[in-house]
N, C-alpha and C positions, 0 to 999 in steps of 0.2 A: 504493500500500500504506500502510495506517495503522499497520502494525507491520512493521518491517524486520528482516531476518535476514542475518547476516554471520558467517562463520567467521574468527576471529583466532587463527591457530595452531590449538590444540586446544580453544579456548573459543568458544562461540557468543555473539555479541553481539546482543541483541534490543533494538530501539529503538522506543518508542512514538512514532509519527510523525504527529501531528495538532496541530502547534504552534498553529494558529489557535484551536483549542478547548483549548489548554493541555494537550494529550494526555489529555483526559478519556476514561475508559473507555467504550466503546460496544459495541454488538453486534459490529460489524466488528472492532474491536481485540481483543476477547475471543476471537472465532473465530480470528483470525490468530495470536494469541499461543499458543493451544492447539495450532494446527497447527505453529508453530515449535518448541514444546517437543517434540512428537513427532519432528519432523525432526532436532532436535539429538541426540536419543537414537539415532535410526536411522543418523545419520552418525557416530556414535561420539564426540560431543563429550565432553570430560572436565570441563567446567565451563560455567556460563552467567552472563553479565553482562546486567543489565537497566538501561536508562537511558531518558531522554526527549529528544526533539528540541527545540531551541530553549531557552527560558529556564525552562521548567517541567518537572518530572518527571512528575507526573500530578495533575490538579486534581479527581479524583473521578469521578463518573458523568456521562455525556453527557446534558444536559438534554433534548435532542430525543428521544432514545430513552426517557428516563423518561416524558416526556409521552405517548409512543406506547405506554405499557403494557409496557415491557420487563421490569420486575421481576415482573410478574404472569404472565409466560409460563413455559413449562416446556421450552424448547428447550435441550438440553444443550450444544450447540456455541456458545451465546452466554451461558452461565450464568457470571457472574463467580466464584461460589462454587467452581465446578469448576476454574476457572483457579487460584484461590488454593490449592485443595487439591492440584492438580497440581504447583504450585511447592513446596509443603511436602514433597511425597512424591517429589520428584526424587532419584534415587540419586547424583547428582553435585552438587558445591557450586554454589549459586546466590547471586550477589552483586548487590545493588542499587547502582548508581552514581547517586546522587541529585544532579542538577544544578540543582535549583530547588525550588519548592514541591511538597510531597507532601501532598495534602489529601484527607480522607475515604478513599475507596477507594484513592487513591494512597498514603496513609500505610499503609493495610492491606496494600497490595502489598509495601511494604518489610518489614512484619512477617513476610511469608511467605518472605522470603529468609533464607539462612543468615547472611549478613554484610551490613553496610550501610556504604558509603563515601559521605560527603556533602561537597559543596562548602561553602565558607564562607558562600555566599549561600542555601543550602537552608534550608527551614523545614517544620514539620510541624504538622498540626491535624486534629481530629476534630469538625467542626461539626454532625454529623447531628441530635442530639436537639433542637437549636435550630430545625431545619427539619421537625420532625414525623416523623422516621424514626430508625433506630438504626444504629450502626456494628457490624453483626452479626458480622463477622469479627474485629474488634478486641476485642469482648467475650470471644471465645474465646482469642485469642492474647496480648493485652496483659498479662493477669495473670501469664502464664507468663514474660514477659520482664522485667517491672518490679515485680510484686507487686500485690496487690489494692487497697490504699489509693490508691496513686499512679495506678493505672489508672482507678479511679472518678473521681478528681479530674480527669484529662485528659478523660474522656468527659463528665462532668457540667458542668465549667466551660468546656470548649471553647476553652481558651487555646492560642495559637500558641507552638510551641517552636522556638527557634533550633537550629542544628546543635550548638552547644555544650551547650545544655540537654539536647538529645536524647542526646548522648553521655554526659553526666553521669548520665542516667537508665539508660543501658545500651541505648538504642535505635539508636545509631550506634557503629560500631567505630572509624572513623577520619575525621577532617576534613582536607580537602585544599584547596589554592587552586582558585578557579574555573577550570574548563577541564581540570583534571587528574584528575577523578574516574574517567573511563572507563579511562584507562591505569593508574591505581592499582588499580582493581578487576580489570582483566585480569592485572596482575602478581600480585595476591594469588591469583587463581584458578590461575594457572600454578604458583605456589609450592606451593599445596595439592596439585594433582594430580600434579605432578612428584615430590613427595616421599611419595606414598602409593600403595597398590595399589587397583584398582577395587573389589575385593570388600570390602576393609577399609572403604573410604569408604561403600559402599552399606550394609553391615551396621551401621556406626556410626550412620548417619543413620536407618536403619530402627529400630534399638534405641532411639535417642533419641526418635523419634516414639512408640514403644510406651510409654515411660515418661511421655510428655507427651501422652497420647491426646486427640484433639479429636473431638467429636461433630459431624461435618460436616452431618448431616441437621438437627440442631438449629440450626446456624449458618444454614442456608438457610431453614428454616421460621419462625424467630423474626422475620424481616423482615416476614412477612405477618401477624403478630399485632398490629402497630400499626394503630390506627384509620386507615383509608384517607383519611378526610376531613382528618385532620391532615397526612398526607403530601401530599395535593393542595394544601392551603393553603400549606404550606411551599414547594412547588415553584413556585407562583404568586408568592409573596413573593420567592423567590430570583431568578426570571427577570425580574420586573418591577422589582426593587429597591425594593419597597414594604415597610413594616413588617409583620411577622407578628404578628397579634393572638392571642397565646397565651392571654390571659385568657378568651376566649370558650369555649375548650375546657375550661378549669377549671370554668366556670359550668355547662357541660353535664353535669358529673359528678353 
């Protein structure tokens, strides 16, 4: 299993489990995560904690699947946008326990959670536009979290954020010593649901979403508006560790 499911008391612990690929999101991980979210609700989980196996939280998208045309497909069971939307729309609290780098789609995954606990060694980055693609989910969620100017700065400059910088911006709620992020997140989840009623939690989250509505169809479709030749060039540059010649695309305009 590339995504593990475990009940810890009344909280479901979901673990991205592909450490060799630094837990990069893949078709299989997305499918299994969606299944685990359904299972958590059907089994009456009162909260969800998401973490990564090994030294990474999530390094973005799986390169093998991208080369295989993953994002050009329309299979709902493997659509990362649907996973992100499902997380945002969970009626129970969802907490990210970030144990290491959260890059690209991994950073976006944390944005879809209600709260974020990060280890001292965790860091965050959105490198997408440097690779000929866009962080489509971050474009919708990030301004709601930290405002327009800082969001554009992170997206355009593609700089790496430490846990401390991320917390100062409001992207992380708590920083903890390495190795204690899961237990801290589980404790927070327990404190939330043990001191609230299920209806109040669900309605509070639903009302919050209504006030901060997201056009998920635009999130999904915007990814395909980018020139595919730029995307392909970026993928080659990333996987072969060769320089990306951005200039040639400017000259084509």
